[in-house]
C-alpha positions as CSV (number, residue, x, y, z in Angstrom):
1,X,-101.0,-112.6,36.5
2,X,-100.8,-110.7,33.4
3,X,-101.6,-107.3,34.7
4,X,-99.1,-108.0,37.6
5,X,-96.4,-108.7,35.4
6,X,-97.3,-105.7,33.6
7,X,-97.1,-103.3,36.3
8,X,-93.8,-104.9,37.2
9,X,-92.7,-104.0,33.9
10,X,-93.9,-100.3,33.9
11,X,-92.3,-100.4,37.6
12,X,-88.6,-101.4,36.0
13,X,-89.0,-99.2,33.5
14,X,-90.2,-96.0,35.5
15,X,-87.1,-97.1,38.0
16,X,-84.3,-96.7,34.7
17,X,-85.7,-94.0,34.1
18,X,-85.4,-92.5,37.4
19,X,-82.0,-94.3,37.4
20,X,-80.7,-92.8,34.4
21,X,-81.8,-89.1,35.0
22,X,-79.9,-89.8,38.7
23,X,-77.0,-90.5,36.9
24,X,-77.1,-87.6,34.4
25,X,-78.1,-85.2,37.0
26,X,-74.8,-86.3,39.1
27,X,-72.6,-86.2,36.1
28,X,-73.5,-82.8,35.6
29,X,-72.5,-81.6,39.1
30,X,-69.2,-83.5,38.7
31,X,-68.8,-81.5,35.5
32,X,-69.8,-78.5,37.4
33,X,-67.7,-79.2,40.4
34,X,-64.6,-79.7,37.9
35,X,-65.5,-76.5,36.2
36,X,-65.4,-74.8,39.7
37,X,-62.0,-76.0,40.6
38,X,-60.4,-75.1,37.2
39,X,-61.9,-71.5,38.0
40,X,-60.7,-71.0,41.5
41,X,-57.5,-73.0,40.8
42,X,-56.9,-70.1,37.9
43,X,-58.2,-67.2,40.8
44,X,-55.4,-68.6,43.2
45,X,-52.8,-68.0,40.6
46,X,-54.0,-64.7,39.8
47,X,-54.1,-63.9,43.3
48,X,-50.4,-65.0,43.9
49,X,-49.6,-62.9,40.7
50,X,-51.0,-59.9,42.3
51,X,-49.6,-60.7,45.7
52,X,-46.2,-60.5,44.3
53,X,-47.0,-57.7,42.1
54,X,-47.7,-55.9,44.9
55,X,-44.6,-56.6,46.9
56,X,-42.8,-55.4,44.3
57,X,-44.8,-52.4,44.0
58,X,-44.5,-51.7,47.8
59,X,-40.8,-52.0,47.5
60,X,-40.5,-49.6,44.7
61,X,-43.2,-47.1,46.3
62,X,-40.8,-46.9,49.5
63,X,-37.9,-46.3,47.5
64,X,-39.9,-43.1,45.4
65,X,-41.5,-41.9,49.0
66,X,-37.5,-42.0,50.8
67,X,-36.6,-40.1,47.7
68,X,-39.7,-37.4,48.2
69,X,-38.7,-37.0,51.8
70,X,-34.8,-36.6,51.2
71,X,-36.0,-34.1,48.5
72,X,-38.6,-32.1,51.0
73,X,-35.8,-32.1,53.5
74,X,-33.4,-30.5,51.3
75,X,-35.5,-27.8,49.6
76,X,-37.0,-26.9,53.5
77,X,-33.2,-26.3,54.1
78,X,-32.4,-24.2,51.2
79,X,-35.5,-22.1,51.8
80,X,-34.2,-21.8,55.2
81,X,-31.0,-20.2,53.8
82,X,-32.7,-18.7,51.4
83,X,-34.6,-16.3,54.2
84,X,-31.2,-16.0,56.3
85,X,-29.6,-14.8,53.2
86,X,-32.1,-12.0,52.7
87,X,-32.6,-11.3,56.6
88,X,-28.6,-10.5,56.7
89,X,-28.8,-8.3,53.7
90,X,-31.5,-6.0,55.1
91,X,-29.0,-5.4,58.1
92,X,-27.2,-2.1,57.8
93,X,-23.3,-1.9,58.3
94,X,-22.5,0.0,61.6
95,X,-20.0,2.8,61.7
96,X,-16.6,2.4,62.8
97,X,-14.2,5.0,64.1
98,X,-10.3,4.6,64.8
99,X,-10.0,6.0,68.0
100,X,-6.7,4.9,68.8
101,X,-3.7,3.4,66.1
102,X,-2.2,0.6,66.5
103,X,1.7,0.9,66.4
104,X,4.2,-1.7,64.6
105,X,6.1,-3.7,67.5
106,X,10.1,-3.7,67.3
107,X,10.6,-7.2,67.4
108,X,8.0,-9.7,66.1
109,X,5.7,-11.4,69.0
110,X,4.6,-14.8,67.2
111,X,5.7,-17.2,66.3
112,X,8.0,-18.6,69.1
113,X,9.8,-21.2,67.0
114,X,11.0,-23.4,70.2
115,X,8.4,-23.1,71.7
116,X,6.0,-24.3,68.8
117,X,8.7,-27.1,67.6
118,X,8.3,-28.3,71.3
119,X,4.7,-28.5,71.6
120,X,4.1,-30.0,68.2
121,X,6.3,-32.8,69.5
122,X,4.2,-33.0,72.6
123,X,1.1,-32.8,71.1
124,X,1.8,-35.3,67.9
125,X,2.9,-37.7,70.8
126,X,0.2,-37.3,72.7
127,X,-2.0,-37.1,70.0
128,X,-1.2,-40.3,68.0
129,X,-1.1,-42.7,71.2
130,X,-4.8,-40.7,71.9
131,X,-6.1,-41.4,68.4
132,X,-4.8,-45.1,68.3
133,X,-6.7,-45.9,72.0
134,X,-9.7,-44.0,70.5
135,X,-9.7,-46.0,67.5
136,X,-9.7,-49.0,69.4
137,X,-12.4,-48.2,72.1
138,X,-14.7,-47.2,69.2
139,X,-14.0,-50.0,67.0
140,X,-16.3,-52.8,68.3
141,X,-15.6,-55.4,65.7
142,X,-14.8,-58.9,66.2
143,X,-11.0,-59.3,64.7
144,X,-9.5,-62.4,66.3
145,X,-10.8,-66.1,68.2
146,X,-9.8,-64.6,71.5
147,X,-12.2,-61.6,70.5
148,X,-14.7,-64.5,70.1
149,X,-14.0,-65.9,73.0
150,X,-13.7,-63.6,75.5
151,X,-16.4,-60.7,74.1
152,X,-19.2,-63.0,72.7
153,X,-18.6,-66.3,75.1
154,X,-18.4,-69.0,72.5
155,X,-16.1,-71.5,71.0
156,X,-14.1,-70.3,67.9
157,X,-14.5,-73.5,65.2
158,X,-12.0,-71.9,63.0
159,X,-10.4,-69.2,61.6
160,X,-10.6,-68.6,57.8
161,X,-7.8,-66.2,56.0
162,X,-8.7,-63.5,53.9
163,X,-8.5,-64.4,49.9
164,X,-8.4,-61.5,47.4
165,X,-7.1,-63.8,44.0
166,X,-10.0,-64.3,41.7
167,X,-9.1,-67.4,40.1
168,X,-9.9,-70.3,41.5
169,X,-13.3,-68.8,43.2
170,X,-13.3,-68.6,46.6
171,X,-16.4,-70.9,46.8
172,X,-14.3,-73.9,45.0
173,X,-11.0,-73.2,46.8
174,X,-11.1,-76.7,48.5
175,X,-11.6,-78.6,45.4
176,X,-9.5,-76.9,42.8
177,X,-6.2,-76.0,45.3
178,X,-5.9,-78.5,48.3
179,X,-2.5,-77.3,49.2
180,X,-4.1,-73.3,49.9
181,X,-4.0,-71.8,53.3
182,X,-7.6,-71.9,52.7
183,X,-8.2,-75.5,51.9
184,X,-5.8,-76.3,55.5
185,X,-8.3,-73.8,56.9
186,X,-11.4,-75.3,56.0
187,X,-9.6,-79.1,56.7
188,X,-8.9,-77.8,60.0
189,X,-12.6,-76.5,60.7
190,X,-14.1,-79.6,59.2
191,X,-11.7,-81.8,62.3
192,X,-13.4,-79.3,64.9
193,X,-16.5,-80.0,63.8
194,X,-15.9,-83.7,64.2
195,X,-14.7,-83.5,67.5
196,X,-17.2,-80.4,68.6
197,X,-19.3,-82.8,70.3
198,X,-19.1,-85.9,72.9
199,X,-20.7,-89.2,71.8
200,X,-20.9,-88.7,67.6
201,X,-20.3,-85.5,65.5
202,X,-23.3,-83.3,64.6
203,X,-25.0,-84.8,61.2
204,X,-27.2,-82.3,60.6
205,X,-25.4,-78.6,60.9
206,X,-26.8,-75.4,60.2
207,X,-24.7,-72.5,59.0
208,X,-25.9,-68.9,59.3
209,X,-24.5,-65.2,60.1
210,X,-25.4,-62.4,62.1
211,X,-25.8,-60.0,59.4
212,X,-25.7,-60.2,55.3
213,X,-22.2,-60.5,53.4
214,X,-20.2,-62.4,56.1
215,X,-19.1,-65.5,54.2
216,X,-21.9,-68.2,55.2
217,X,-22.4,-69.7,51.6
218,X,-19.1,-69.5,50.9
219,X,-18.3,-71.7,54.6
220,X,-21.3,-73.4,53.6
221,X,-19.8,-74.9,50.1
222,X,-15.7,-75.6,51.3
223,X,-17.2,-77.3,54.7
224,X,-19.5,-79.7,52.2
225,X,-16.4,-80.1,50.1
226,X,-14.1,-80.9,52.6
227,X,-16.8,-83.5,54.2
228,X,-17.0,-84.9,50.7
229,X,-13.1,-85.4,50.3
230,X,-13.0,-87.6,53.4
231,X,-15.3,-90.2,51.7
232,X,-18.7,-88.8,53.4
233,X,-22.0,-88.5,51.4
234,X,-22.4,-85.0,52.1
235,X,-25.6,-83.0,50.6
236,X,-26.3,-79.3,51.1
237,X,-29.8,-77.7,51.4
238,X,-30.2,-74.1,50.3
239,X,-32.6,-72.8,53.1
240,X,-32.0,-69.5,52.1
241,X,-35.4,-68.9,50.2
242,X,-35.2,-65.0,50.3
243,X,-31.9,-64.7,48.2
244,X,-30.4,-68.1,47.0
245,X,-26.9,-68.7,45.7
246,X,-26.3,-72.5,45.7
247,X,-27.7,-72.9,42.3
248,X,-26.0,-70.1,40.2
249,X,-22.6,-71.5,42.3
250,X,-23.3,-75.0,41.3
251,X,-25.1,-74.1,38.1
252,X,-27.9,-76.4,38.3
253,X,-31.8,-75.8,37.6
254,X,-33.8,-73.9,40.4
255,X,-36.9,-74.3,38.4
256,X,-37.7,-76.9,41.4
257,X,-36.3,-77.4,45.1
258,X,-36.9,-77.1,48.7
259,X,-39.7,-74.4,48.2
260,X,-41.5,-76.8,45.9
261,X,-40.8,-80.0,48.4
262,X,-42.3,-77.9,51.5
263,X,-45.5,-76.9,49.7
264,X,-46.2,-80.5,48.6
265,X,-45.8,-79.7,44.9
266,X,-42.7,-81.9,44.8
267,X,-41.8,-85.1,46.3
268,X,-38.4,-86.6,47.5
269,X,-36.3,-87.8,43.8
270,X,-33.6,-87.2,41.5
271,X,-35.8,-83.9,40.4
272,X,-35.0,-82.7,43.9
273,X,-31.5,-83.7,44.6
274,X,-29.2,-82.3,42.0
275,X,-25.6,-83.6,41.3
276,X,-22.9,-81.1,41.3
277,X,-20.4,-82.7,39.5
278,X,-18.4,-83.3,42.8
279,X,-17.5,-86.4,44.3
280,X,-19.9,-87.8,47.6
281,X,-21.6,-84.2,47.1
282,X,-25.3,-83.3,45.9
283,X,-27.2,-79.9,46.6
284,X,-31.1,-79.4,46.7
285,X,-31.6,-76.0,45.7
286,X,-33.9,-73.4,47.2
287,X,-36.5,-73.8,44.0
288,X,-39.1,-70.5,43.7
289,X,-38.8,-68.1,45.8
290,X,-42.1,-68.1,47.8
291,X,-44.0,-65.4,49.6
292,X,-43.8,-66.9,52.5
293,X,-40.6,-68.6,53.8
294,X,-40.7,-68.7,57.5
295,X,-44.2,-70.5,57.1
296,X,-42.9,-73.3,54.8
297,X,-40.0,-73.9,57.1
298,X,-42.4,-74.4,59.8
299,X,-44.1,-77.2,58.2
300,X,-44.1,-80.9,59.0
301,X,-42.5,-81.6,55.6
302,X,-39.1,-80.2,56.7
303,X,-39.1,-82.9,59.5
304,X,-40.2,-85.9,56.8
305,X,-37.0,-84.4,54.5
306,X,-34.6,-84.7,57.1
307,X,-35.4,-88.3,57.9
308,X,-35.6,-89.5,54.3
309,X,-31.9,-88.1,53.8
310,X,-30.5,-90.9,56.1
311,X,-28.3,-92.2,53.3
312,X,-26.2,-88.9,53.7
313,X,-23.4,-88.8,56.3
314,X,-23.8,-85.4,56.5
315,X,-26.6,-82.8,55.9
316,X,-26.0,-79.1,55.9
317,X,-28.8,-76.3,55.7
318,X,-27.3,-72.9,53.8
319,X,-29.7,-70.3,55.9
320,X,-30.8,-66.4,55.8
321,X,-29.2,-64.2,58.7
322,X,-30.3,-64.5,61.8
323,X,-31.1,-60.9,62.7
324,X,-34.5,-59.5,61.8
325,X,-35.6,-63.1,59.8
326,X,-37.2,-65.9,61.5
327,X,-36.0,-68.6,59.0
328,X,-33.2,-69.8,60.7
329,X,-34.7,-69.5,64.4
330,X,-37.6,-71.9,62.9
331,X,-35.2,-74.2,61.6
332,X,-32.1,-74.4,63.8
333,X,-33.9,-76.5,66.6
334,X,-34.6,-79.1,64.3
335,X,-30.7,-79.8,63.4
336,X,-27.8,-81.2,65.5
337,X,-26.0,-77.9,65.5
338,X,-25.5,-74.3,64.6
339,X,-22.5,-72.7,63.2
340,X,-22.2,-68.9,62.7
341,X,-20.2,-67.3,60.6
342,X,-18.9,-63.7,61.2
343,X,-16.5,-61.6,59.1
344,X,-13.1,-60.3,61.0
345,X,-13.4,-56.6,61.0
346,X,-16.8,-56.2,59.8
347,X,-19.5,-58.0,62.3
348,X,-19.8,-56.3,65.3
349,X,-19.8,-57.6,69.0
350,X,-23.5,-56.8,69.4
351,X,-24.7,-58.3,66.6
352,X,-22.8,-61.4,67.2
353,X,-24.0,-61.3,71.0
354,X,-28.0,-60.8,69.4
355,X,-27.4,-63.7,67.3
356,X,-26.4,-66.2,70.5
357,X,-29.0,-64.4,72.6
358,X,-31.5,-65.5,69.7
359,X,-30.4,-68.7,68.8
360,X,-30.1,-69.8,72.6
361,X,-33.8,-68.4,73.3
362,X,-35.4,-71.0,70.7
363,X,-33.0,-74.0,72.0
364,X,-30.6,-74.2,69.2
365,X,-27.4,-75.4,70.2
366,X,-24.4,-73.3,68.6
367,X,-21.4,-75.3,68.0
368,X,-19.4,-71.8,67.8
369,X,-17.9,-69.2,65.5
370,X,-15.9,-69.4,62.4
371,X,-14.2,-66.4,61.6
372,X,-13.7,-65.3,58.4
373,X,-11.7,-63.2,56.1
374,X,-9.1,-62.6,59.1
375,X,-6.4,-60.9,58.1
376,X,-2.3,-62.1,58.6
377,X,-1.7,-59.5,61.0
378,X,-4.4,-60.9,62.9
379,X,-3.6,-64.2,63.0
380,X,0.0,-64.3,63.6
381,X,-1.6,-63.0,67.1
382,X,-3.8,-65.6,67.4
383,X,-3.1,-68.8,69.9
384,X,-4.6,-71.0,67.0
385,X,-2.3,-69.7,64.3
386,X,0.7,-69.7,66.8
387,X,0.5,-73.3,67.6
388,X,-0.7,-74.5,64.5
389,X,2.8,-72.5,63.0
390,X,4.7,-74.1,66.0
391,X,3.2,-77.6,65.4
392,X,3.9,-77.9,61.4
393,X,6.7,-76.1,61.4
394,X,8.7,-78.8,64.2
395,X,7.5,-81.3,61.9
396,X,8.9,-79.9,59.1
397,X,12.3,-79.8,60.5
């Protein structure tokens, strides 16, 4: 028994020693895995930085390449003119002999003043009319709501008059100057949106435009303020992660935002949702500009974000332009409707038709077109403007 007990003790010691060795080995492997994870994380950050640097260098390379091509074409043109000048200098002048001298006429042959005056009147009249028709034929931009309905075959949600003053800023006109024509126009747009669909008004709205600088961000802010003034809780989400502007307009921090949430870095909370200072209106900024905005918008977290914002009556997405960028086409099918903002006298009929075509291709619901920056002369000939003026004019009487 003593011998067996001694053997048992020896076996236990060996087991303890083996257990200690295994624990040390596992701990060592764990520390090694932590170091490898830290190294891989730093390598990933370095790769991200190199990718952004490569993108910036690529843009600079394209600019320099375009400049080199331009200079090369200019050089070739100058070289060709120089050779032509050298060839013309080598040519000898031909000998000219006077065979019959010209005689001075007794009466002036030209000008015939009566004929010239008559021709100038006729040519001026028909030329002016022809040029007017030519300009009207060549100009294919959208100017009035009738152009929207006839040429693009989309409903007109509203017309926004042009605004040239700087105070107050046009982005805050609905909040700071409630009696201005622009504020009334955005209130009318809000009413059209509430009546645009049967059953219930659209709650999740995408605002976009065919091309850049057509007033989509201004429309987003003023429409959201108009909804907020009617005691509805509204949140604006800056989904333009390529050229964001909303954080500058509302002067909020953009270190975290939609890109951070879609990447899984940030969760929904006070750090993500910012207060704008306007009652009932909040904002989610775009966050840091990612290298792959389209892939982020394709993730399932976008749907989770929309479902998490159930406390808000209206969710408005500010998205990039449609043509050439896939972000809006990815986002729009997940919303209740799309508002297309067109600038009067700038947006072409082809651009508006192409915008409608690509939205219909992804089965997005188009609520209509908002015609922005329309001048007063075009508004006088619009049936919307005439109805508005007649109705309120009669009411004031």
